[in-house]
C-alpha angles and dihedrals in degrees: 000000000000125000129244129254109217116197099206122193114216131193121292093211116325109071091209089068094080115109127242087239090053092053092045089051095048089051095049104045124093095228140009121218108204132183091226113014092195091055098042093046087067090060092043089053092051089052091046093244122146106186132151112260139200128190121244115175139144094278098052104023094110098054092033092056093059088056093046092047090052090054093046090051090051091055105267120140113224132191119209115207134171130211090269140353126357120350119243092025096113084325134099125275107081095109093046092049094046093047093047091053090047090056091048095250114152115249119195127185122218102200125216143120120011124172095214095058094037091054092045093049095059104027099087094229126124113285102181089096126012136167124210117207102171116208113350123219119296086221116090098223097044091047091051089051091051093048089048092050088060097052089097097050114105117219135031120331115214127191139157127240139179129234096255095054103037095099091051094049092048092049090058093043086054089055099042102032100026097159102032120116110244138191126199112198116196136184090003113207091000129112093268098042113156140171114210117198131195140083116297092263092053092048090051090054089050093053092049090052095046110030093177087070092071090067116099141028122318138211107187118202125191121190106226095157090117091067088077094061093040094052094059113105113219128207094271092051090052093046091050088049089051090055093047091051089055086060112029143018123287087252096054091040091056091049095050092045093051090055093046099044103028086224124142119276096233094055091048093044093050089049093047091053090050093054092046094050089049091052092049091049091051093050093052091054 
């Protein structure tokens, strides 16, 4: 009989946030695969757990997965943990979990702390829809493209950032989302936990005035919920688009309509295609 791979969430800061089920699982398994064994051993010591550990991080996950899968196939139960929070959420484990499922090995989640949900729950921004982007690129141009690709996403945009890049991220957010309300959540569940509110420019000013705020780990949230209302084309927009299509190509009509309405390209383009298809259908009849 094969073993079970448990995906165990651990605290993101406050060690008291670990669940009773997570503790019982870590005590019961034969082996714990950890992102950083030295870091995780501190947690296990706090819990009074002495268990064999193996590292499983982004640099060795491919080779380590082979070893772990062999142990699972032989009947060993294994817990996968990351340095903090829920494994696989911007942390290693995807390749191991996918391979285990492909081999018919049972994968069981042990839910718990997660910085994305923790930040959303207390940030005071809309939560009906949210989009998690993890860590954006460290390269300026690529990061700008990633942010621009999210401008049409309705809801709250959530991403991680480190202390040495938080200024650069907010500078680009100020350019691409200049009016959007933002929240920077730092040191979640820890002693110096804070939720900083304002648009990106205001947050940059806050960091400039209080440089100590730039220390720590950050979850950055951008309220982009208004895009859903702004994107909707009204009757006047559609009539204007019909007139433009009488005179110019679809591409040019979309470009002009974007300038005149301020609406998003995708919405206008899709409507232009519908109008063109309707005209072609009428002409065939």
